[in-house]
N, C-alpha and C positions, 0 to 999 in steps of 0.2 A: 821579928824574925820568924815567929810562928806563922804569920801570914805569908811570908816569903816561902817557907817550906811547903805550905799548902798550895801555893802557886806552882812551885817546882814539880810537885807530884802530879799536876794535871796532865803532863805529857810523858810521864814515866813509861818507858817501853817504846817511845816514838822518836827519841832524840839520838839514838846511837849513831855513830860511835861517841858522840858527845854526852856529857852529863846532863841530867835534868835539873836545871837551876831556876830558882825564883829570886826576884828582886823587888823590893818596895822602897820608894823614895819618899821621905818625910821632910817637909819644909821646917823652917825655924820656929814656926808657930805650932808645930805638932800635927799639921794636916798631911794626910797621905795625898801626894800629888802625882805619883807614878807607880804603876804596877806592871810587871812583865815576867814572862817565863820563856824558857828555851822552846823554840818552835820545832815542828816536825822536821826530822832530818838533821837536827842539831843547830839550826840557824834560822833566823837571827837569834842572837843570844839574849838572855833575860835582861841584862843591863841596858842594852840598846833599846829594847822594847819599852822598858820603864822610863828611860830618858826621853824617848819619843813622846810618851804620854805627858811627861812632866813639862817639857819645853823649857821656857825661861825660868819656870818656878824651881828648877833643879839648882839654881845658883844659891849657895849658902845652905843647901839641904844635906840630909844624912841619907846615905844609901845602905840599906840592909840587904845583904846578898848571901845566899846559902853556900857559896863556894868562892874562893879567891878569884877575883876578876882576872881574865887571861891577859897576858902581856906580849903575846907573839902575833905576828901577822899570819893568818891562815886563810880560810875562805872568807873570813870577815876581819875587819880591823880589830886591834886589841881593845878590850872593854876598859882596861885600866886607863888608857889614853882618853877614851870617850868620857869617862867619869871626871877626869881632870879638866878636859875641855869644857864640860858642862858647868864647872865651878862648884862642885859639891865641896863641903868643908870637912865631912866626916864619913868614914866608911866602916861598917860593922860587917865582918865576914865570919860566917859560922866556922869554917875550917879552911885550911890551906889546901891548894891543889897540888897533889904529888906528881902530876905530869912534869917530866923533866923540862919541858918547854916553859913551864910556869914556875912551880916550886918556890914560891916566895917572891918571885920577881915582880908579880903584879902588885903585891902589897908594898914592895920597896919603891916602885914607881909612884904610888900614891903618896907615900911618906916624903919622897924627894920633892913632890909638888906642894908640900906643906899641909897635906890632908891628914887629919887625925885618923888613926887606924886601930880598930879593936878586933880581936878574934876570940873564938871559943864559946860564943853565945849559942846555946842549943846545939853544941857540936855533936853529941851522940845522935840526935835526931837527923842531923845533916849527913852524918856518915851512914846511917841506916838508909836514908833516901837514895844515896848514890853509892850503895855498897857494890853494885855491879861495875860501875865505872872505876871505883877505887880498886877493886879486885883485878880488873883488866890492866890497870896501870902498874900496880905493885906486884902482882903474881903472874901476869902474862896470860890470863885466862878469864873467861866470863864467870860471873857468879852462877852457881848451879842450885836451883830449887827443885826438889823432888815432890811430886804430888801423888799421894796414895788415897784411894777411896775404897775402904774395905769394910767387911763385917767386924764384929767385936773380936772374932778370933783370927783376924788378919787375912780373910779370903776375898778375892776379887771376882770370883765366879763359882758357880756350882760345879760338881763333878761332870755335868753334862755341858758345861761351857756357858750357861746363862749368866749374864752379868748386868743387864739393863732392867731396872736400875737398882743398884744396891743402896745408894744414897738418894735422898729426896730432892725436891725441886729447889729448895733454898741452897742446899749444898752445891748443886750443879750450877746454879746461877753464880755463886761465889767463885766457883772454878773458872767460869767464863770471864769473870772480872779479873782473875789472876792472869789469864791469858792476855788481857788487854794491857797489863803492866809489865809484860816481858817482851824482850826483843824477838825471841824465838821459842817455839814449842818443839820438844823432841820426843819421838817414839821409835821403837824398834820395828824391824820388818815383820816380826811375828804379830804385832798389834795391827799393822796394816792388813795382813792377810786374814786375821781373825775377825776384825771389826770393820774394816774399810772406813776409817774415820775421816771426817772433813778437817778437823783440827782448826776450826775458825772460832771467832768470838761472836756468839749469837745472842748478845744482849741488845735489845732495841736501842739504837742510837750509838752503839759502839762497834758496829759491824766493820767500820773503816779502820778499826784498831787491831784487826786480826794480824798477828805477828808472822814472821817467817816460819815456815814449817821445816823441821829437820827430820830426816829418816835415816837411822843408823841401819844400814843394809849392806853388810860386808859381802854377801854373796849375790847381790843384785836380784833379789827375789820380787821386788815391788812390781806389780803388773802395770803396764802403761795406761790401763783404764781405771786405776785406783782413784778414788775421789780426792785423795791428798795431792794428786798431780794436776789439778785444775790450775790455770794460769795465775789466778789471784786468790789469796796471797801467794808469793813465790815459794817453791819447795826446793830445798837443797838436800841432795842425797849424799850420804857419807858411806863410802865403801871401797871395794877393790875394783868394781866394774860399774861403768855408767849405766843409768836407768833412763829409758826413753821417756820424754816429756818432762824431765826434771829441769827446773830453771838453772840449777847450778850443781855441779858434781865436785865433791871434795874427796880427793883420793885418800884412802886409809890403807897404808901398806900393811902387808900381812903381819908384820911384827910390831905394828904401831899400837900404842896404848891410848887410853882415853885422854891422858894428859897431852899427848901429841895432837890429838884431834882438837881439843879445847884451845890449844895454842893457835891452830890454824883458824878456828872460829873467831878468836880474839883478833887475829890479824885481819880478818874480814870485817871487823868493827863491832861484833856482838859483845854486849856487856852483861846480859841477863838471859839465862836459858831456863825454861820450865820443862822438866822431864816428866812426862805423863804416863809412860808405859812402854812395854809391859814389865813383867817381873824380871826378865833376864837383863834388860837395860838398867832398871832400877838397882838391881843387885850389883851390876858391874860398877856403877857410880859409887855405891856404898863401899864396896870392897876396895876401891881405889882411893877412898877417903876424899872424894871430890864433891860431896853433898854439903852445901853451906846451910841450906834451909830445907826442912821437911814439913810440908803441909799434909797432915794426916786427917782425912775425913773418915769418921767411924760411924757406921749405921748400927742401930740397936737391934741386931740380929746375930745369930750364930749359924754358920753353914756346915761346919764340921771339917775334920781332918782330911776328908776325901775331896774337898773343894780345892780350887786353884789358889795357891798362896800368893800374896802380893809381893813377897820377897822370896827369891829362889834360894837354894842351899848356898851357904857361904863358907863351908869347910871350917867352921869354928870349933876348936877342941877345948879351948880355955876361955873363961870369961874375959880375960884381958885382951883377947883377940877380937872381941865384939866392937862394933862401931858405937862410940859414946857420943850422945847429943844432949843438949840442955833444953828443957821445956821452957819456952819463953811466953807462951800465950795459950789460952783456951777459951772457946766460945761455943754457944749452942747455935745451930742452924736448923730450925724446925726441930725434928726429932733426932737429928744427927749432931755430932760433936766434931768440931775442928780443933786440932791441937797443932801448935807451931813449935817445932824443934829447930835449934840452931847449933852449928858447930861450935864447940868451946873456943873461947878466945885464946 
């Protein structure tokens, strides 16, 4: 199952609206005869890829899959039926699929065919791998990860606006790898006007994994010549007024909240969004309690209270009004430190 999870992670950020699934097929002698993972765009599925590799050796084998095999006809035939037809005798699924079209039906089909079924193996890791897909299905919105790169005192720029570069090369490379594992990157129009970012993945060999770019621009301030509006990867603008050269416009009514926007983005298929800036957008997501994960890169320097803060005022009078998160990881990246915080369960 650990190998299947590793396979599933290979295309994380590339399979939306489908989950990123991995599958390993092991024959009766204990030999791995098939490996597969969900391909770009969500198909072919992991199980069919693994069965294709295994061929006739799948008969009598065990399939280890990170998510319950699908049981419905979509753009591909159901994977549960493919496993039955291949003659496997045992299926180990890490977790059930909460999608109403599946939701235990895939495992039931396997059992009806006489296949032994087990669940729960490395379930926590499987839920973590597909947290975005699970959030979209169960909460009707994508998973939201917020990325902050600040000084020790929480500043993202000096009082004169200089911000390149607060963190070092290793931290910036890790940030680009984060982009490669998300369906979309989001910034506010203020960041576009101040920095004119490209918002692409610029790690050699991963350029093709640059995700959809999202610009939250309620007032339509993004200039048509902005770097973020180049044709590839596509840019979706979210606001009240369309912006020239945007690949897609998502209307945000005047009284709409972030939850409404996220519901629309989930409807468009997005499962994982990385919010990169600026302070206004980051604060809006925090105030709305819509941040599931916070990646905080901290550089070993102080800039001072007159620098630009990474988080804008939140109108907090009492400590109980603050946004509570749990620290679940910490690592050094050169001279910088990355801390991962997650929303309490």
